[in-house]
N, C-alpha and C positions, 0 to 999 in steps of 0.2 A: 667303843668303836673308834678306829683310827680316823683322822681327818681325811676327807675326800676332796679331791681337787678337780677342776675342769679347766679346759682351755680351748681356744678356737683352732680349727684345722686350716693349714695352708697347704694345699695340694696342687701339684703341677697339672693335675687333670681338670681342675675347676678354676675359672677365673674369679678371683676374689679381690675386693678392695677394702681392706680393713686393717686396723692396727691392733695387734695383740698386746695387751698390757701385762705387766708382771703380776702374778698371783702372789699371795702371801699366806703364811700359816696363821692367819687371824680368823676371828669369828665373824667379821663383817660380811654382810650378805646383800649387796646392792643389786639393782636390776642388771641382768646380764647384757653385755654389749652384743648386738646382732652380728652374725658372721658376715652378712652381705650388707654393705652400706655404700651409698653413693659417694660420700665424703668421709675419709678416715677420721675417726675421733681421736683426740690427743691422748687421753689416758682413761683407764677404768680399771677398777679392781674386780677381778672375777672370782667369786666364791659362791657357788650355787647350792641351793637346797634341793634335793631330788624330789620329784613329784611322787615317785614310788620308792620306798625305802629299800635300798639294796642290802644284801647280806653283809655282815661285818667282814673286814679284811681277813684274808686267809691266814691261818695260823700254822706254824711248822708242825709237821708230824714227827714223832720219834723216828730217828734214823737207824736205831739199832734195836732189834728184838731177837731174842734167842730162839728162832725157829727156822725151819727149812725155807718157808716162803720169803722171809726177810733175806736169807742168804742168797736165794735165787735172784731176788730183786737187786741186791747189791752187785751181784755178778753181771746182771743185765746193764746196770748203770755204768759199771767199769768198762764193759765192752763198748758201750756207747761212746764214752770218753776216748777209748783207744781208737775207735774208728775215726773220730774227728782229728785225733793226733796224726794218724796214718795219712789222712788227706791234707794235712798241713794247716788245719784250722786252729790248732792249739800248739803251744810251745812244749807242753808236757801232758802226759796222760795220767799223771799222779795228782789226785785231788780229793775233795770231799763233796758230798751231796747233801742237799736239804730238800725235803718234800713238803708240799703244802696241800691243804684241803682243797677239794673241788670248789669252784667259784661259779656263781651265776648271778647275772643282773640284767636290768633293762635300762635304757637311756634314750630319752626322746627330746633331743634338741638338735636340729639339723646343723650339720657341719661343726659340731662341738664334740669334744671328748672329755672324759673324766678319768681319774686314776685312783688306785687303791694301793698304797705303799705296802711292801712286803717286809719291812724292817730288816733289810739285807743290803749291805754295800758290797760292791765288787769292782775290780779292775778288769783283768782278763777273766772271762766266765762264759758259760752258756746257760741259757734258760730255755725250757721247752715245755709245751703243753699240747693237749689235743683240744682244738677249737671246734665249737659248733655255734653258728650264728645265722640270724635271719632278721629281716626288717618287716615291719607291718605293711609297708608299701612295696609292692613287687619291683617297681622301678626306682627304688630308693637311690639317693646319691651315694657317693663313696662312704663305706661303713664297714665295721667289723671289729673283731677282737684284736688285741695287741699287747705289746710290752713297752715299758718305759725304763730307761737305764741312765746312769750318770745324773740322777735327779738331785739337785742341790736345794739348800734351804731357801734360796731366793727363786726357786722354780725355773731354773735352767735345766735342760734335759735333752735326751734323744728319745724319740717316740717312733715306734714301728707298728704298722697295722696291716692285717691281711684282709684285703677287700676281695670282692668276687673276681676282679680282673687285674688288680695290681697290688704290689707291695708298696705301701706309702711309708717313706722313711724321712722323718723331719728332725730338725734340731732347733732348739731355742737357745740363743745366746743373748748377751747384753745388747746386741744390734738388731734383735728381732728373730723371726722364725723363717727358716728356709728349708728347701729340700736338700737332702744329702745325696751327693753324686755317686753313681755307680762306676766302678772300675772294670767290672765285667758282669755278664749275665743280663737278662732282659728285664727282670723285675716284674714279669707278666705271669698271671695265672688265669685259670678259666674255671669258674664254679657257677653253679646255679643257685637257687634260693629255695629252701635253706641249704646251707653249705657246711662242710666239716673237713678238717685236715689237721695233721700234725704240723706245728709251727715251732721253729727253733731259731734263736739268735745266738751267734757265737762272736765274741770279740777277742782279738789278739793284737795288742799294741794299738796302732792307729787304723786298724781294719775291722770291719764287721761283716759277718757272713750270715745270710738269711736262707734258711732251708725250709721247704714246704714238702711234706711227706718224704723227707729224707733227701730230696734233690736240691742242689744249690740253685737258687733263683737269682741271687745277686750278691756281689761283693761290693762293699761301700767303703769309702775313705772318710775317716773321722778326723777330728781336729788334731793337728800335729803339735799344737802349742802346750797341751797339758795332758797328763795321764788321766785315765778314767778312774774315779773312785767314789761315785755317787750311789744313791739308793736305786733299788729296782722296784718296779710297780707293775700291776696289771692295769690295763686300760681298755676302754670301749669307746668307739667312735660312732655317733648316731648319724644315720643317713636320711632321717625323716622326723617330722614333728607328729606324725600320725600315730594315734593309739599308743602302744608301748614303745614306739620308736624302733630301736635296734636291740635285739636280745642276744646275749652272749653267754655261752657256757664254756668253762675250761676244766679239764680233768688231766690227771697224770702230770701235774705241775711239779717240776723239779729244777733245781739250780745246781750247777757244778762250779766250784772255784778251785784253783790250784793250791796245793800244799805250800805253805810259806817256808 
């Protein structure tokens, strides 16, 4: 099983006062730092052991099988890439796909999230999946399924979550965690509980596009100082400590990267 990580949430929708410390790829497992604190703590290593064992990290499916269904699926993927290129989200429609097994897990630690690496690095790319999510508490805080990209060995990253009312887009740099600003779109959605939707992130240079059910919800400006080339991961943000916390299911997970 791949190493599983967790980190605290910094959301513009919730007032928090805490310091997120750098995670490491070590086996140390100290007591987690609470998300809400009256006085920020200086440092803490965050490496959590789940209370309920999640499924192993998704593994790639074979991308080529000599049958009609596989051909039709490839045609569908190519049409998807072409549509994003036509809308200006990609610099090219020519690329390759990788599929992953369906993923399901539960996570119960309020305002914290965990991630499961996909063993896939990418610069320009898109990743998409069908999300189903719900929380044990009907009025749970911000929570949902998401993706992480540009993940580095020292746990710097971009993280994007689909909540019931908002798209939460964060970045962690050496200076801490902050929200990523929109250049267009509302970043707003409207779902009940349980909820489900198709969720897509597309990156092109210093811009990221977030689509929900095929519709552009927001365009976001990324760092101008370095190109993207980190790992991709699946992630779940918990909105409650109650019972199973937040449950997330992902299906039809696939990634597109341009031909080199």
